[in-house]
C-alpha positions, 0 to 999 in steps of 0.5 A: 650916117643914118644909112650906117646905123640902119645897116648895122641893125640890118646886119645883126638881123641878117646873121640869124639864118634858118635852114627851114622852108620859109613862108611865101610872101603875101605878094598878090599883085604883079610886083616891080620887075627887076632885070636879070642878066646874061653875062658876056664878060667878067670885067669888073668895071662893066659889072659895077656899072651894071649893078649901079644902073640896077640900083638907080632903077630901084630908086626910092622903092622899098621891097624885095627883089631878085636878079640873076647874073648868069655867067654861062655853061658849067666847065672845068679846066683842071690845073690849067685854071687857078682856084676852085678846082679849076672850075669855071664857066663858058660865058655868052660872049662869041666863042663862049670864052672860059672864065674861072669861078674866081673871076665870076666871084670878082665880077659878082662882088663888083656888081654888089658894089655898084648896086650899093652905090646906085640905090639911095634906099635901105628899105629895099633888099636884093637877092643876087643869084649867081647863075649857070645852066645845065646845057651840055655840062663839062662838054669840053673837058670831061676828064677834069670836069664833072657836074658834082665837082662844079657844085661843090666848088660853086658852094666854096666860091659862094661861101668865100664871096659871102664872107667877103661881102661885109656890110653889103649883106644888110641889103644884098643876099648872095645865092646861086642858081641854075637854068635847069632845062630838061632839054639841056642835059639829063637828070642823071647828070644834073642832080649831082650838081644840085646835091653837091652844092647842097652838101657844101652850103655853110651859109644856107644860101638858096639854090634857085632853079630858074629853068623849065619843067618841059616833059622829057624822056630823060626827066621824070616829074619827080626829078623836076620837083626835086631840083625845083624844091625837093633838095634842101636849099632849092627854090624856083623862079619858074620860067613863064615865057608862055602858058605851056610852060606855066601849065607844066609848073602847075602840074608839078605843084599839083603832084609834089607841092612845089612852091614858087618864089616868082616868075622869070620871063625873057621878054624882048627875045621871046614870050610874055612880058613880066607882068603878063607872065606873072598874072597868067601864073598867078591866075593858073595857081588859083584857077587850078586849085593850088593857090599860094599865099603870094608870088614874090618876084618877077624878073626878066632876062 
């Protein structure tokens, strides 16, 4: 009953939304690392169990955390796939099987249910980023798939999922994101996805760029800054796998004033562990004369 009353109060607060840039949280030491996930299936039971285990990991901690559910590559099957314009994603499972955005939404909803059941505390909030990537977008069905069309339907999917989430929204915020990497696809083909989502985001949900800032002939630094922070609802969980990546993000901040929500590592596959990545990023911000008041999140995928 105590949780119910606290939830009702938090729901009222959550309904007050803003479309202005929020201030950086004053997180000045490495935060608790929350796991992020490459999703190999849209099985609801598996997604529920994943959320439950993440909730148990939080335990009685208070704080604000971020996770990513990355369902894979942008794709569309047109009329062969039901709902959301036939759009969906090629997952990370063997053979990159296609799943519809409706299936992505159902798996994300099940993750919410599991997390809610798994965490005993109401003083923790979780930002769930439903993710994709810009690698060879629409590579198999160019006649019925475009990055712009995906972005619009991604917004519709997220809007429906937020409306469906009810009391979960007191502790769980649903966003979308994109592992935007300059070596995956060009800026000319990636920016339309960002723009079309931003034009179809009635809940003012954030769009998290959790990619890189590598130099590329197909990306200007202005392009990188735009998808990271320039578009209306875009923010960045910056890849901090190594000092080279961090140096590039510092350069983008120096030029364009991009502010970072936190860092993402891929420890276990490559590079820094989350605490090392966070500390190197934080020190680089301060040592290069572009400090932030805080760096809120650390996530490892």
